[in-house]
C-alpha positions in Angstrom: 92.8 212.0 108.9 94.9 210.6 111.9 96.5 207.2 111.6 95.3 205.4 114.3 97.8 203.6 116.7 97.3 200.7 118.9 99.7 200.2 122.1 100.3 196.9 123.5 97.1 195.4 125.1 99.1 194.1 128.3 97.4 194.6 131.5 98.9 197.2 133.8 101.8 198.1 131.3 102.2 201.3 129.8 105.1 202.1 127.4 106.3 205.2 125.3 109.2 203.5 123.9 108.0 200.5 122.3 109.0 199.9 118.7 106.2 200.1 116.5 105.0 198.0 113.6 103.4 199.8 110.5 100.2 198.3 108.7 99.6 198.6 105.2 97.1 198.1 102.8 98.0 195.2 100.3 96.1 196.5 97.5 97.6 200.6 97.4 100.1 200.4 100.1 98.1 203.0 102.3 99.5 203.4 105.9 96.4 202.0 107.7 97.8 202.1 111.3 100.6 201.4 113.8 100.8 199.0 116.6 103.4 198.5 119.3 105.7 195.4 119.7 106.4 193.6 122.6 110.0 192.4 123.7 110.8 189.5 125.9 110.1 191.5 129.0 106.5 192.9 127.8 105.9 189.0 126.8 106.8 187.8 130.3 104.6 190.7 131.9 101.7 189.3 129.8 102.2 185.8 131.0 102.8 186.8 134.5 99.5 188.7 134.8 97.7 185.8 132.8 99.1 183.0 135.1 98.3 184.9 138.2 94.8 185.3 137.4 94.5 181.7 136.5 96.1 180.5 139.6 93.7 182.8 142.1 90.8 181.0 141.9 89.1 184.0 143.8 89.6 186.0 140.6 87.9 183.5 138.4 84.9 184.9 136.2 81.6 183.2 136.9 79.5 181.7 133.8 77.1 184.4 134.4 79.8 187.0 134.4 81.2 185.5 131.2 77.9 185.3 129.5 76.9 188.7 130.2 80.4 190.0 129.0 79.8 188.1 125.5 76.2 189.0 125.2 77.5 193.0 125.6 80.3 192.3 123.1 77.9 190.8 120.6 75.8 194.1 120.8 78.7 196.2 120.5 80.2 194.2 117.5 76.6 194.6 115.7 76.8 198.3 116.2 80.4 198.4 114.8 79.8 195.8 112.2 80.4 197.7 109.0 83.4 199.6 110.2 85.2 196.5 111.3 84.4 194.7 108.1 85.7 197.8 106.3 88.8 197.8 108.3 89.5 193.9 107.8 88.8 194.6 103.9 91.5 197.2 103.9 94.1 195.7 105.9 93.6 192.0 104.7 92.3 192.5 101.2 89.3 190.3 101.3 86.8 192.2 99.4 84.0 194.2 101.2 81.3 191.8 100.5 82.9 188.9 101.9 84.4 190.9 104.9 80.8 191.8 105.6 79.7 188.3 105.5 82.9 187.5 107.8 81.8 190.1 110.4 78.3 188.3 110.7 80.4 185.0 111.3 82.2 186.8 113.9 79.5 187.8 115.7 77.6 184.4 114.8 80.7 182.7 116.5 80.5 184.9 119.6 76.8 183.8 120.0 78.0 180.1 119.5 80.4 180.4 122.7 77.3 181.8 124.7 75.1 178.8 123.5 78.1 176.5 124.4 78.0 177.9 128.1 74.2 177.7 128.3 74.1 174.1 127.3 77.1 172.6 128.9 75.6 170.3 131.8 77.9 168.1 134.0 77.6 164.5 133.4 78.2 161.5 135.5 80.1 158.3 135.7 77.9 154.9 136.9 78.4 154.0 140.2 76.5 151.2 142.4 77.3 148.6 140.1 79.6 146.4 141.8 80.4 146.2 145.5 83.2 148.6 145.4 81.2 151.4 144.0 78.2 151.1 146.1 76.8 154.2 148.1 78.8 156.6 145.7 77.6 159.3 143.4 79.8 161.0 140.8 79.6 164.3 139.0 82.1 165.5 136.2 82.4 169.2 136.1 84.6 171.5 133.7 87.0 173.6 134.4 89.6 176.0 132.2 92.6 174.4 131.3 94.9 177.5 132.1 96.6 180.2 130.1 95.9 180.1 126.3 98.2 181.7 123.9 96.5 182.1 120.2 98.5 182.7 117.2 96.4 183.7 114.4 96.5 184.0 110.7 95.8 187.1 108.3 93.2 185.5 106.1 90.2 186.0 108.4 91.3 188.7 110.7 87.8 189.2 112.3 86.3 185.6 112.9 89.6 183.5 113.6 90.1 185.6 116.5 86.4 185.1 117.6 87.2 181.2 117.2 90.6 181.6 119.1 89.7 184.4 121.9 85.8 183.6 121.9 86.3 180.2 123.4 88.9 181.3 125.8 87.0 183.7 127.3 83.9 181.6 127.3 85.7 178.9 129.3 87.5 181.2 131.8 90.7 181.1 130.2 93.2 184.0 130.2 94.0 184.4 126.7 97.1 186.1 125.1 96.5 186.6 121.3 99.2 187.5 118.7 97.4 188.4 115.5 99.3 187.9 112.1 101.9 190.9 111.3 100.0 192.0 108.2 96.4 192.2 109.9 96.7 193.0 113.5 94.1 196.3 113.7 91.0 193.8 113.4 92.3 191.9 116.5 93.0 195.0 118.6 89.6 196.3 117.6 87.8 193.3 118.8 90.1 193.0 122.0 88.9 196.6 122.9 85.3 195.5 122.2 85.6 192.5 124.8 87.3 195.0 127.3 84.6 197.6 126.7 82.1 194.8 127.3 83.3 194.5 130.6 86.1 191.6 130.4 89.0 192.6 132.7 92.1 193.6 130.6 94.1 190.7 132.3 91.8 188.2 130.8 92.6 189.0 127.2 96.0 190.7 126.2 96.9 191.1 122.8 100.5 191.8 121.3 102.6 191.7 118.3 106.4 190.5 119.0 109.5 192.3 117.8 111.0 189.0 116.4 110.0 185.3 115.8 112.2 184.5 118.6 110.2 186.5 120.9 107.0 184.7 119.6 108.7 181.2 120.3 109.4 182.5 123.9 105.8 183.4 124.3 104.6 180.0 123.0 107.0 177.8 124.8 106.7 179.2 128.2 105.7 176.5 130.9 103.0 178.9 132.0 101.0 178.3 128.9 98.5 175.5 129.1 97.1 175.6 125.5 98.5 176.8 122.3 95.7 177.8 119.4 97.8 178.3 116.1 96.5 179.1 112.7 99.3 179.5 110.2 102.3 177.9 108.3 102.4 174.2 108.6 106.1 174.5 108.9 105.8 177.0 111.7 103.1 175.4 113.7 104.8 171.9 113.7 108.0 173.3 114.8 106.4 175.3 117.4 104.6 172.0 118.7 107.8 170.4 119.1 109.2 173.3 121.4 106.1 173.2 123.6 106.5 172.8 127.5 105.7 169.7 129.0 102.2 169.4 129.5 101.0 172.2 127.1 98.4 170.8 124.9 97.7 172.5 121.1 95.5 172.7 118.3 97.2 173.3 115.0 95.6 174.4 111.8 97.2 174.4 108.7 96.7 174.5 104.9 95.3 171.8 102.5 95.6 171.2 98.8 91.5 170.6 98.5 90.7 168.1 95.8 87.1 167.8 94.2 86.1 165.0 92.3 83.2 165.6 89.6 81.5 162.4 88.2 80.4 162.3 84.5 76.8 162.2 85.4 77.3 165.6 87.5 75.3 168.9 86.8 78.0 171.2 85.6 76.1 174.1 85.4 75.0 173.8 88.9 78.4 173.1 90.0 80.0 176.1 88.3 79.1 178.9 90.7 80.2 176.8 93.7 83.6 175.8 92.2 84.2 179.3 91.2 83.5 180.8 94.7 85.4 178.0 96.3 88.6 178.5 93.9 88.7 182.3 94.0 87.1 183.5 97.4 89.6 185.7 99.0 91.9 185.2 96.0 92.4 181.6 97.0 93.9 182.8 100.3 92.0 180.1 102.5 93.3 176.7 103.9 90.2 174.9 102.1 90.1 176.6 99.0 89.4 174.4 96.0 92.9 173.6 94.1 92.5 170.3 92.4 89.6 169.3 90.5 89.4 165.7 89.1 86.8 165.5 86.0 85.6 162.4 84.1 87.2 162.9 80.7 83.7 163.2 79.1 83.2 166.4 80.9 86.3 167.8 82.2 87.2 170.1 79.1 83.8 171.4 79.1 83.9 172.0 83.2 87.0 173.7 82.6 86.1 175.9 80.1 83.0 176.9 81.7 85.0 177.7 85.0 87.4 179.8 83.1 84.5 181.8 81.5 83.1 182.3 85.2 86.7 183.4 86.4 87.0 185.7 83.5 83.8 187.4 84.8 84.9 188.1 88.4 85.7 191.7 89.3 89.4 192.0 90.4 90.6 195.0 92.1 90.1 197.2 95.3 89.0 195.0 98.3 86.7 198.0 99.8 85.1 198.5 96.6 81.4 197.0 96.8 81.5 195.4 93.4 84.7 193.6 94.0 85.0 190.0 94.1 88.9 189.1 94.2 91.1 191.4 95.7 94.9 191.4 96.2 97.4 188.8 97.5 98.8 189.7 101.2 102.2 190.5 100.1 104.2 190.8 96.9 106.7 187.9 97.6 103.6 185.7 97.5 102.4 187.3 94.5 105.7 186.4 92.8 105.6 182.9 94.0 102.1 182.2 92.7 103.1 183.5 89.5 106.5 181.4 89.5 104.4 178.2 90.1 101.7 178.7 87.5 104.4 179.3 84.7 106.5 176.4 86.0 103.1 174.4 85.4 102.4 176.0 81.7 106.3 175.5 80.7 105.8 171.8 81.8 102.3 171.2 79.7 99.6 172.8 81.7 97.2 174.6 79.4 96.5 178.0 80.8 92.6 178.8 79.9 92.5 182.2 81.7 94.7 184.2 84.0 98.0 183.3 84.6 99.6 186.8 85.2 99.9 189.3 87.9 97.9 192.5 87.6 98.3 195.8 89.3 98.0 196.8 92.8 99.4 193.4 93.9 96.5 191.3 92.3 96.6 188.0 90.4 94.1 187.3 87.6 91.8 184.4 88.5 93.5 181.4 86.8 92.4 178.1 85.5 95.0 175.5 84.3 94.0 172.3 82.8 96.0 169.3 83.4 99.0 170.4 84.8 101.5 167.6 85.3 101.4 165.4 88.5 104.7 166.7 90.1 104.1 170.5 89.3 104.1 172.5 92.5 100.4 173.7 91.7 99.6 170.0 91.9 101.5 169.1 94.9 101.6 172.0 97.2 99.2 174.6 98.4 99.0 177.6 95.8 97.3 179.9 98.5 96.2 182.3 95.4 93.5 182.4 92.7 94.6 179.2 91.1 92.6 176.1 90.1 93.5 173.0 88.6 91.4 170.7 86.2 92.5 167.1 85.7 90.6 164.7 83.5 90.3 161.0 84.6 88.9 157.8 83.1 88.4 155.6 86.5 87.2 157.0 89.6 89.6 154.8 91.5 92.4 156.7 89.7 90.8 159.8 90.4 90.8 158.8 94.1 94.4 157.8 94.1 95.4 161.2 92.8 93.2 162.9 95.3 94.5 161.2 98.2 98.2 161.3 97.1 99.6 164.0 99.1 100.6 164.3 102.6 97.7 167.0 103.5 94.1 166.0 104.1 91.5 168.6 105.1 88.0 169.2 103.3 87.1 167.7 100.1 84.3 167.3 97.8 82.3 165.5 95.0 80.0 166.5 92.6 77.4 163.7 91.3 73.9 163.3 90.5 74.2 159.7 91.6 74.0 158.5 95.1 75.8 155.6 95.1 78.9 157.3 93.1 78.9 160.3 95.4 78.8 158.2 98.6 81.8 155.9 97.3 83.7 158.9 96.6 83.1 160.5 100.1 83.7 157.2 101.7 87.2 156.8 100.0 88.4 160.5 100.1 91.2 161.2 102.9 89.5 164.3 104.3 88.1 165.5 107.7 84.8 166.4 105.8 83.7 165.7 102.5 81.1 168.2 100.7 78.6 166.5 98.3 77.5 168.8 95.6 79.2 171.6 97.6 82.7 173.3 97.3 85.4 172.4 99.8 85.1 175.7 101.5 81.8 175.5 102.9 81.7 176.0 106.7 79.6 177.1 109.7 80.9 177.9 112.6 79.7 175.3 115.0 80.9 172.5 112.9 84.1 170.6 113.2 86.9 171.8 111.1 90.0 169.5 111.2 93.2 169.4 109.5 94.4 165.8 108.9 97.8 164.5 108.3 100.2 167.6 107.6 97.0 169.8 107.6 96.7 170.1 111.2 96.0 168.5 114.9 93.0 168.7 116.8 89.5 169.9 115.8 88.6 173.6 115.4 84.9 174.7 115.7 83.3 176.8 118.5 82.1 174.0 120.6 85.2 171.7 119.7 87.8 174.5 120.6 85.8 175.2 124.1 86.2 171.3 124.8 89.9 171.7 124.1 90.2 174.6 126.5 88.5 173.0 129.7 89.7 169.9 131.7 87.1 167.6 133.3 87.3 167.1 137.2 85.4 164.2 138.6 84.0 164.5 142.0 83.1 161.3 143.7 80.6 161.6 146.8 80.4 158.6 149.2 77.3 158.6 151.5 75.6 155.8 153.2 72.6 157.7 152.3 73.1 157.1 148.7 71.0 153.8 148.2 73.2 150.7 147.0 
């Protein structure tokens, strides 16, 4: 079978001499495809095209046109859903059962963009309430903010593109998307669908860059109005510091998600969710369950039951229909995860299951009991299939530990006692607190926001659409408007 190749998706650019990036399966290292890489001249071409489109209002796409394109894209995505899910599982390592769910969410995310356009009506500012404002009427309209640059991550190669590119198309912003180097094929396939659905190529361009310096030149160009960045906190905060004056941004980084389990919690009911939240996509999720603080009277029981659930998980080929935990995205990350786990064990943590690398770049789902407070698995995002259980005696002690890090994203509490659950939810540092649900719960229209070191701004389809628009107030003055 011929290995697919994707040229740069830069409008009116045809190259035969571009350098190529090879994309391999993280599971079996099979070559899955090749993608052309953009140099600085190519990046400038993409930016010039996007900026020219935005500056010429006669070329703007109407709301009716945008809705029509997105509706057609949804139908095409539905027709290709299975092949897109398989492709995402191959290149990203997320098990097929979860990639299929992600593909459904991807489609739903584009539907949410359509819904946002259908329901976004202009609003007004009160006039006629003092002498200066008499005989006046206002309306506030929304317009696209300008050129959007979207830098995406590997762990949700379909739905992250939908969350970054979909709102840009919906709001009428020309968008340039750079997918993760490990998972660009899903992005290029989705962009092809948008083009086939009728979106002119200049309105959505996709590229990989030859170097990090080239990516920085794309992001920091003064023609960029909005940066959507999902990925490393170190890179995201650095790029924010380099943005041109006036460029707005949204950053989504990782967390070290805490869960508090009170002494009256229903452990049997909690285990399936905690297992899913801990080991979904091998823990390579920014809101993955990582730190579970359980009352000492139940902590051991909970940890052992969670370990039993972890041992039952099928680890292996992500394309296999029965695989529940796939590979780590790259070998260096597998080594790092193993080093962190061994460090914790050597410092006193008890390993109840896992704690070892497996074949084909996989890592055994791991439950650690009571790692030290200063262990890396406690203080930093593991981004692997590793979860820690810590016993506590006092709920405020558990809250202090949960809130002790410079990261805050989603958190959860398990309890059958309403007052206890609400007390914890009120005191946790988090943008969202789930009660009797794991920390990785999400639907695509809800707000999704990293706080402190975990991010800037609010994700979620309607919130991203809001970020990608500016409000223009029009004030009408007429003696025909009653005082």
